[in-house]
C-alpha positions, -999 to +999 in steps of 0.1 A: +012+738-389-007+721-357+020+697-351+048+722-353+028+745-329+023+714-305+063+708-304+067+741-298+046+742-267+062+712-251+097+721-253+092+755-233+099+756-200+070+762-177+071+772-143+044+774-113+049+785-078+024+765-057+023+767-016+016+727-011-003+717+020+003+686+038-024+688+065-038+649+052-003+639+064-010+642+098-039+618+095-019+589+088+002+571+112+028+588+132+057+566+121+048+571+084+037+609+081+068+625+063+068+593+035+028+600+028+037+640+026+063+632+002+035+609-019+010+642-014+036+665-031+040+639-060+003+636-062-003+672-058+024+684-086+018+658-109-024+668-108-017+705-113+009+701-141-008+675-159+021+646-159+027+612-145+038+606-107+067+589-124+079+623-143+080+644-111+109+648-095+121+661-062+152+685-055+174+679-027+165+710-009+127+700-009+138+666+003+161+683+034+128+706+042+105+677+043+127+655+063+137+685+087+117+675+118+121+640+111+095+611+105+069+621+125+062+658+119+065+670+085+057+708+075+021+716+074+029+733+041+059+743+017+062+770-011+076+751-038+085+761-076+078+735-105+097+735-135+082+716-161+106+709-190+116+685-214+090+662-201+103+661-168+090+682-138+111+688-109+099+705-077+125+732-064+127+755-030+122+793-040+159+801-047+172+764-048+179+759-084+200+792-091+221+781-057+229+748-072+238+758-109+260+791-091+278+760-070+282+736-103+297+769-122+323+774-093+333+734-086+335+736-126+358+766-127+377+751-098+382+717-114+398+734-144+422+759-126+435+724-108+438+708-144+456+738-155+479+737-129+487+699-131+498+706-167+518+734-159+537+715-134+542+684-154+569+694-176+588+712-146+582+676-127+599+656-158+630+678-160+634+675-124+631+636-124+657+634-156+686+651-132+679+631-104+670+598-119+709+595-133+726+601-099+703+580-077+721+545-085+755+558-071+741+570-043+724+536-033+756+520-036+773+543-017+748+539+013+752+499+013+789+503+016+789+529+045+766+503+066+784+497+099+800+460+101+793+456+139+755+450+132+764+419+108+767+389+126+797+370+121+799+347+086+785+310+101+775+317+138+746+337+147+747+369+167+745+366+206+718+370+220+716+378+263+691+352+284+686+384+307+676+413+277+650+439+285+616+431+267+611+455+240+577+474+227+560+448+207+570+418+226+545+391+240+549+376+269+533+340+263+502+331+287+507+307+314+492+271+307+463+262+323+436+232+323+416+251+302+385+240+319+354+263+333+374+265+365+407+278+350+439+269+372+417+248+399+415+213+401+387+194+384+367+165+400 
């Protein structure tokens, strides 16, 4: 019976709210204060929930709050909600978990709606493609036949090119040749 009771206790969800102080982070180097504050947060939560540091996960909201003012100025304290479930401890900001779940539900609903719309369009698109695919080869043949003859050069001789033709966009003028040395264009001694 003791084993069954222990399993029930470990499978339950345990939530606690703490105000975590980060004053000790300010005793550290300026350029490493926020990193130090993150380590202090992990140590605080692992100590109060009696788990290892590796089992502590920090949510995106807590991370954003810690890094909001940069690496040199972490917050002096944060109000954190720790949730221990299935051997994993997650640190959330107050109210953040509900917002994340709501956003995920909305995203799933939107994906399902888009999927249904795509499925509804597929049969209609297939019918339209079948109708268009039959007359398509005849149209391409007509286009080939209707090309103007003036654009084609005479058989056997290339099209005449005038020497005074205006430059077109994309034409590149060749650079004048120089001696290539450091004195470009001057005589070298």
